[in-house]
C-alpha positions as CSV (number, residue, x, y, z in Angstrom):
1,M,0.0,0.0,0.0
2,K,1.5,3.3,-1.1
3,S,1.3,6.5,1.1
4,K,1.5,10.0,-0.2
5,C,2.8,13.1,1.5
6,I,1.0,16.4,0.9
7,P,3.5,19.2,1.8
8,S,2.3,22.5,2.9
9,E,1.8,25.2,0.3
10,S,2.0,28.1,2.8
11,G,5.5,28.1,4.3
12,T,8.9,28.9,2.9
13,S,10.8,28.4,6.2
14,A,13.8,26.1,6.5
15,P,13.1,22.3,6.7
16,S,14.4,22.3,10.3
17,A,11.4,24.3,11.3
18,L,9.2,21.5,10.0
19,L,10.8,18.7,12.0
20,P,7.8,18.5,14.4
21,L,5.6,18.0,11.4
22,I,7.8,15.2,10.2
23,F,7.3,13.4,13.4
24,V,3.6,13.8,13.2
25,L,3.6,12.5,9.7
26,L,5.6,9.5,10.7
27,A,3.0,8.7,13.4
28,T,0.0,9.3,11.2
29,G,-0.9,10.3,7.7
30,C,2.5,10.1,5.9
31,A,2.8,6.4,6.9
32,S,-0.6,4.8,6.3
33,Q,-0.8,1.2,7.4
34,A,-0.8,-1.7,5.0
35,L,-1.1,-5.4,5.5
36,A,1.4,-8.2,5.0
37,A,0.3,-11.8,4.8
38,D,1.8,-15.3,5.3
39,I,-0.2,-18.3,3.9
40,T,-0.2,-21.9,4.8
41,A,-1.9,-24.8,2.9
42,I,-3.8,-27.5,4.8
43,P,-1.8,-30.7,3.9
44,T,-3.8,-32.9,1.6
45,P,-3.0,-35.8,-0.7
46,S,-2.7,-34.9,-4.4
47,Y,-5.9,-36.8,-5.4
48,A,-8.2,-34.9,-2.9
49,S,-9.5,-31.4,-2.4
50,T,-9.9,-29.6,0.9
51,Y,-12.2,-26.8,2.1
52,A,-12.0,-24.9,5.5
53,N,-15.2,-23.9,7.3
54,G,-14.1,-22.6,10.7
55,I,-11.2,-21.5,12.9
56,N,-11.1,-20.9,16.7
57,D,-8.9,-18.5,18.6
58,L,-6.3,-21.3,19.2
59,G,-5.8,-21.5,15.5
60,Q,-7.5,-24.9,15.1
61,V,-9.1,-25.2,11.7
62,V,-12.0,-27.5,10.7
63,G,-13.5,-28.4,7.3
64,G,-13.8,-31.3,4.9
65,V,-11.8,-33.3,2.4
66,V,-13.4,-34.5,-0.8
67,A,-12.0,-37.4,-2.8
68,P,-13.2,-39.7,-5.6
69,S,-13.8,-42.4,-3.0
70,H,-13.9,-42.9,0.8
71,F,-11.0,-41.1,2.3
72,P,-8.7,-42.4,3.6
73,C,-10.4,-45.8,3.8
74,G,-10.6,-47.4,0.4
75,P,-11.5,-47.3,-3.3
76,T,-15.1,-48.3,-3.3
77,D,-18.3,-46.4,-2.5
78,Y,-21.4,-48.4,-2.6
79,V,-24.1,-45.7,-2.1
80,C,-23.1,-42.3,-3.4
81,G,-21.9,-43.1,-6.8
82,G,-19.6,-40.1,-6.7
83,P,-17.2,-38.1,-4.6
84,V,-17.3,-38.5,-0.8
85,G,-16.1,-36.4,2.0
86,T,-14.3,-36.8,5.3
87,P,-14.1,-34.1,8.1
88,F,-10.8,-32.9,9.4
89,I,-9.2,-30.8,12.1
90,Y,-5.9,-29.0,11.6
91,S,-4.0,-28.2,14.8
92,H,-0.3,-27.4,15.4
93,G,0.7,-28.3,11.9
94,R,-1.1,-31.7,11.9
95,V,-4.2,-32.9,10.1
96,T,-6.5,-35.4,11.8
97,Y,-9.3,-37.1,9.9
98,E,-12.4,-37.8,11.9
99,G,-14.6,-39.8,9.5
100,T,-16.9,-42.6,10.7
101,G,-14.9,-45.1,8.6
102,C,-15.8,-47.0,5.4
103,S,-19.5,-46.9,5.9
104,H,-22.3,-45.5,3.6
105,D,-21.3,-41.9,4.3
106,C,-21.5,-39.7,1.3
107,L,-20.4,-36.3,2.4
108,D,-19.2,-35.5,6.0
109,A,-17.7,-32.2,7.1
110,F,-17.0,-30.1,10.2
111,T,-18.7,-26.7,9.9
112,G,-17.5,-24.8,13.0
113,I,-15.4,-25.1,16.2
114,N,-15.3,-23.2,19.5
115,N,-12.4,-22.5,21.8
116,S,-13.0,-25.7,23.8
117,G,-12.5,-27.8,20.7
118,E,-16.2,-28.7,20.4
119,I,-17.2,-29.0,16.7
120,A,-20.4,-28.8,14.7
121,G,-20.8,-31.0,11.7
122,T,-23.2,-32.5,9.1
123,I,-23.1,-35.9,7.6
124,S,-24.9,-37.4,4.6
125,S,-25.5,-41.1,5.4
126,D,-27.8,-43.9,6.1
127,Y,-28.7,-43.0,9.7
128,Y,-31.9,-44.0,11.5
129,H,-33.7,-41.8,14.1
130,L,-36.9,-43.1,15.7
131,G,-37.4,-45.5,12.9
132,R,-36.9,-42.9,10.1
133,R,-34.1,-43.0,7.7
134,T,-32.2,-39.7,7.4
135,V,-30.4,-38.3,4.4
136,T,-28.4,-35.7,6.3
137,M,-27.8,-35.3,10.0
138,G,-26.3,-32.6,12.1
139,Y,-24.1,-33.5,15.1
140,L,-21.8,-32.2,17.8
141,F,-18.3,-33.7,17.9
142,A,-16.6,-33.5,21.3
143,G,-14.1,-35.7,23.1
144,G,-13.7,-37.9,20.1
145,R,-17.5,-38.7,20.1
146,R,-20.4,-37.7,17.9
147,T,-23.7,-36.8,19.3
148,Y,-26.4,-36.5,16.6
149,M,-29.1,-33.8,16.7
150,P,-32.5,-35.3,17.0
151,V,-34.8,-33.9,14.3
152,I,-37.9,-32.0,15.5
153,S,-41.3,-33.6,15.8
154,S,-44.6,-32.3,14.5
155,P,-48.2,-33.3,14.1
156,G,-47.8,-33.8,10.4
157,P,-48.6,-36.9,8.4
158,A,-47.0,-40.2,9.4
159,G,-45.3,-42.8,7.3
160,I,-42.5,-40.7,5.9
161,D,-39.2,-42.4,5.4
162,Y,-36.7,-39.6,5.1
163,V,-35.9,-36.7,7.4
164,N,-32.9,-34.2,7.4
165,S,-31.1,-31.9,9.7
166,G,-27.8,-30.0,9.6
167,A,-25.5,-28.2,12.0
168,A,-23.9,-24.9,10.9
169,A,-22.0,-23.5,14.0
170,V,-21.4,-24.0,17.7
171,N,-20.8,-21.4,20.5
172,S,-18.6,-21.4,23.6
173,S,-21.4,-23.1,25.6
174,G,-21.7,-26.0,23.2
175,M,-25.0,-24.8,21.7
176,V,-25.3,-25.9,18.1
177,V,-27.3,-24.0,15.5
178,G,-28.7,-25.4,12.3
179,S,-31.9,-26.5,10.7
180,S,-34.2,-29.6,10.8
181,E,-37.1,-31.1,8.9
182,Y,-40.1,-32.2,10.9
183,L,-39.9,-35.8,11.7
184,E,-43.2,-36.6,10.0
185,S,-43.8,-33.8,7.6
186,G,-42.7,-35.4,4.4
187,D,-39.7,-36.1,2.2
188,D,-37.8,-32.9,1.3
189,S,-40.2,-30.9,3.4
190,P,-39.4,-27.3,4.5
191,R,-36.8,-27.0,7.4
192,H,-36.9,-24.8,10.4
193,A,-34.0,-23.1,12.2
194,V,-33.1,-24.9,15.4
195,F,-30.6,-25.0,18.2
196,Y,-29.4,-28.1,20.0
197,S,-28.4,-28.0,23.6
198,A,-28.3,-30.5,26.5
199,G,-29.6,-33.3,24.3
200,K,-32.6,-31.4,23.0
201,T,-33.4,-29.8,19.6
202,T,-35.5,-26.7,19.8
203,D,-37.4,-25.2,16.9
204,I,-37.2,-21.4,16.8
205,G,-39.8,-21.0,14.1
206,D,-39.8,-18.6,11.2
207,L,-40.7,-15.0,10.4
208,T,-44.3,-15.8,9.6
209,G,-44.9,-16.7,13.3
210,S,-47.4,-19.4,12.3
211,G,-45.8,-22.4,13.8
212,Y,-45.9,-25.6,11.8
213,T,-46.3,-24.4,8.2
214,Q,-44.8,-25.0,4.8
215,K,-42.5,-21.9,5.4
216,Q,-38.9,-22.6,6.2
217,S,-36.0,-21.0,8.0
218,F,-32.3,-21.8,8.5
219,G,-30.0,-21.0,11.5
220,N,-26.6,-20.2,10.1
221,A,-24.6,-18.6,13.0
222,I,-24.7,-18.3,16.8
223,N,-22.7,-16.1,19.2
224,D,-21.7,-16.7,22.8
225,R,-24.8,-14.8,24.0
226,G,-27.0,-17.4,22.3
227,Q,-28.2,-15.0,19.6
228,I,-28.8,-16.7,16.3
229,A,-28.6,-15.3,12.8
230,G,-30.1,-16.9,9.7
231,M,-32.6,-16.7,6.9
232,S,-36.4,-17.2,6.9
233,D,-39.4,-17.1,4.6
234,T,-41.7,-14.1,5.2
235,T,-45.4,-13.7,4.9
236,S,-44.8,-11.8,1.6
237,G,-43.0,-14.7,0.1
238,A,-39.6,-13.1,0.3
239,Q,-36.7,-14.5,2.2
240,H,-35.0,-12.2,4.8
241,A,-32.1,-12.3,7.2
242,F,-33.2,-12.7,10.8
243,L,-31.9,-12.3,14.4
244,Y,-33.2,-14.6,17.1
245,S,-32.6,-13.1,20.5
246,N,-34.4,-13.6,23.9
247,G,-36.9,-16.0,22.3
248,K,-37.9,-13.6,19.5
249,M,-37.1,-13.7,15.8
250,S,-36.7,-10.3,14.2
251,D,-36.7,-9.5,10.5
252,L,-33.5,-7.6,9.5
253,G,-34.9,-6.5,6.2
254,S,-32.7,-6.4,3.0
255,L,-31.0,-4.1,0.5
256,G,-33.9,-4.5,-1.9
257,G,-34.4,-8.2,-2.5
258,N,-34.0,-11.5,-0.6
259,S,-31.3,-11.6,2.1
260,A,-29.6,-14.0,4.4
261,A,-27.5,-13.6,7.6
262,L,-24.4,-15.8,7.7
263,G,-22.4,-14.6,10.7
264,I,-22.7,-12.8,14.1
265,N,-20.2,-11.7,16.7
266,D,-20.7,-11.2,20.4
267,A,-21.5,-7.5,19.9
268,G,-24.5,-8.5,17.8
269,E,-23.0,-7.3,14.5
270,I,-24.5,-9.4,11.7
271,I,-23.1,-10.1,8.3
272,G,-24.5,-11.9,5.2
273,D,-25.7,-11.0,1.7
274,S,-28.7,-9.4,0.1
275,F,-30.0,-8.9,-3.4
276,L,-30.4,-5.4,-4.6
277,A,-33.3,-4.1,-6.6
278,D,-31.2,-4.3,-9.8
279,G,-30.6,-8.1,-9.2
280,S,-27.0,-7.8,-8.1
281,Q,-26.0,-9.5,-4.8
282,H,-24.0,-7.6,-2.2
283,A,-22.4,-8.4,1.2
284,F,-23.9,-6.5,4.1
285,L,-23.2,-5.5,7.7
286,K,-26.0,-4.9,10.2
287,G,-25.1,-3.2,13.4
288,K,-27.2,-1.0,15.6
289,G,-28.3,1.1,12.7
290,G,-29.5,0.0,9.3
291,M,-28.1,-2.6,6.9
292,V,-24.9,-1.4,5.3
293,D,-24.0,-2.4,1.7
294,L,-20.3,-3.4,1.7
295,G,-19.9,-3.2,-2.0
296,T,-17.9,-5.6,-4.2
297,L,-14.4,-6.0,-5.7
298,G,-15.7,-4.6,-8.9
299,G,-18.3,-7.1,-10.0
300,T,-22.0,-7.6,-9.2
301,Y,-21.6,-10.2,-6.4
302,S,-20.3,-10.4,-2.9
303,R,-21.1,-12.4,0.2
304,A,-19.9,-11.9,3.8
305,K,-19.3,-15.2,5.6
306,G,-17.4,-14.5,8.8
307,I,-16.9,-11.7,11.3
308,N,-14.8,-11.5,14.4
309,A,-15.0,-9.5,17.7
310,N,-13.1,-6.6,16.1
311,G,-15.6,-6.3,13.3
312,E,-13.2,-7.6,10.6
313,I,-15.2,-9.3,7.9
314,V,-14.3,-12.0,5.3
315,G,-16.1,-13.5,2.3
316,N,-15.8,-13.5,-1.4
317,S,-16.7,-11.2,-4.3
318,S,-16.7,-11.1,-8.0
319,L,-14.4,-8.9,-10.0
320,Q,-15.3,-7.0,-13.2
321,N,-14.3,-10.1,-15.2
322,T,-16.7,-12.2,-13.0
323,Q,-13.8,-14.1,-11.3
324,Q,-14.5,-14.5,-7.6
325,D,-11.8,-13.7,-5.1
326,A,-11.6,-13.9,-1.3
327,F,-11.8,-10.6,0.6
328,L,-11.2,-8.9,3.9
329,Y,-13.3,-5.9,4.8
330,L,-11.3,-3.7,7.1
331,N,-11.6,0.0,8.1
332,G,-14.4,0.6,5.6
333,A,-12.6,-1.0,2.6
334,M,-12.9,-4.3,0.8
335,I,-9.4,-5.8,0.2
336,D,-8.8,-8.6,-2.3
337,L,-6.7,-11.1,-0.3
338,N,-4.8,-12.0,-3.4
339,S,-3.3,-8.5,-3.4
340,L,-1.5,-9.4,-0.1
341,L,0.4,-12.3,-1.6
342,P,3.7,-12.1,-3.5
343,D,3.7,-12.4,-7.2
344,N,4.0,-16.0,-8.5
345,S,2.9,-17.4,-5.1
346,G,1.0,-20.2,-7.0
347,W,-2.2,-19.3,-5.0
348,Q,-5.5,-18.0,-6.2
349,L,-7.7,-17.3,-3.1
350,E,-11.3,-17.7,-4.1
351,D,-13.3,-17.7,-0.8
352,A,-12.7,-16.7,2.8
353,T,-15.0,-18.5,5.2
354,A,-14.0,-17.5,8.7
355,I,-11.8,-15.2,10.7
356,N,-10.8,-15.6,14.4
357,N,-10.3,-12.9,16.9
358,N,-6.6,-12.8,16.2
359,G,-7.3,-11.9,12.6
360,V,-6.3,-15.3,11.2
361,I,-8.4,-16.1,8.1
362,V,-9.3,-19.5,6.6
363,G,-10.8,-20.3,3.2
364,D,-10.5,-22.1,-0.1
365,G,-8.6,-21.5,-3.3
366,T,-6.3,-23.2,-5.7
367,Y,-2.6,-23.8,-5.3
368,N,-0.8,-24.6,-8.5
369,G,-4.1,-25.5,-9.9
370,Q,-5.2,-27.9,-7.1
371,E,-8.1,-27.1,-4.8
372,R,-6.8,-26.4,-1.3
373,A,-7.9,-24.9,2.0
374,F,-5.6,-22.1,3.3
375,I,-4.8,-20.3,6.5
376,L,-3.8,-16.7,6.1
377,Y,-1.9,-14.8,8.8
378,T,-2.1,-11.0,8.4
379,T,0.1,-8.4,10.1
380,P,0.1,-4.6,10.0
381,E,2.7,-2.8,7.9
382,P,4.9,-0.9,7.7
383,A,7.4,-1.7,10.4
384,P,9.3,1.1,12.2
385,V,12.1,1.0,9.7
386,A,9.6,1.4,6.8
387,L,8.1,4.3,8.7
388,L,11.5,6.0,8.9
389,G,12.0,5.5,5.2
390,M,8.7,7.2,4.5
391,G,9.6,10.1,6.8
392,I,12.9,10.6,4.9
393,V,10.9,10.7,1.6
394,C,8.5,13.3,3.1
395,L,11.5,15.3,4.3
396,G,13.0,15.3,0.8
397,L,9.7,16.5,-0.7
398,I,9.5,19.3,1.8
399,R,13.2,20.3,1.1
400,R,12.5,20.5,-2.6
401,R,9.3,22.6,-2.0
402,S,11.3,24.9,0.3
403,N,14.1,25.3,-2.3
404,R,11.6,26.0,-5.1
405,H,9.9,28.8,-3.0
406,S,13.3,30.4,-2.1
407,S,14.8,30.5,-5.6
């Protein structure tokens, strides 16, 4: 990031008289901060792809590995007929795979992790709950053991074979947020946002407030205060971002079309994306005021996916050429994370999915053409030596201006 000095037009005094100004410039405007970044790839065999979904403040990363067959078990998949997934946790430079083994699992991934190491996840498998076969099932992984979320019950029609649920995130208390179909509401029936705690799945309803209906809602994020952010159908037929707090679901509105909330921090700041009236789709931030459009990296699409306690936001956005790049939104500006990497790094960062309270970012991209999950460590720049260099440049500009006025 370049900084520019604007010397004063008014004075013709000697540069020595401007030394106090130099020190001010060094501390403030003449040396604007930039970011430097170091990147690490999650280790993965060459025949598989990885994607990262969450990171805690200890730097532990969770996500999934997708391979042409069960990974790392064997070459044959009897149910899915296609790629299968295995969840992983990356900690202290080591990857641990936590799949259920060579069973009938199709896709299995960890979706979020808290600072105690408790993990939310979702599996697609042949799993039976109260005599009903499930297609997907949310769970809490803790202490090396999975606890599956019971799906919610309803007075709907009996005799349905398939039900589904999913887990999206977990907070510091071990509360899991996600969504669930009703146990007896029908195959591929609408889902409702839920939270799972102490062995019980609780339906938090939808924005229509009508209870068991054909409307649906999804819980996507939860903070340590137990506030939930997500998306719900409305009475008008639109889909809007919501906040669930103190037992009440509130409509957060939109930027002109459908919207969805995808993240929330402990201050209650909510991020997500919304369609605009012109059909474009933009990332948003919702604080105490209205919904703020975060813009794009030059294209017509952006989506905010993670926010930390400092209000730093990550996601992805299209460029003018429709390519999608990962971004960091910081101090009112959207930064393409690829701009922080050295030339010829081999990386193309396509999506940033989470950021912890230390500013460490995880996401997905390609490294030398292969799909990989990444960890990006950002640090402020310039260092004191660079600041001194900028000060010398500023002093030189002022000397030249002084000489020009005196000649």
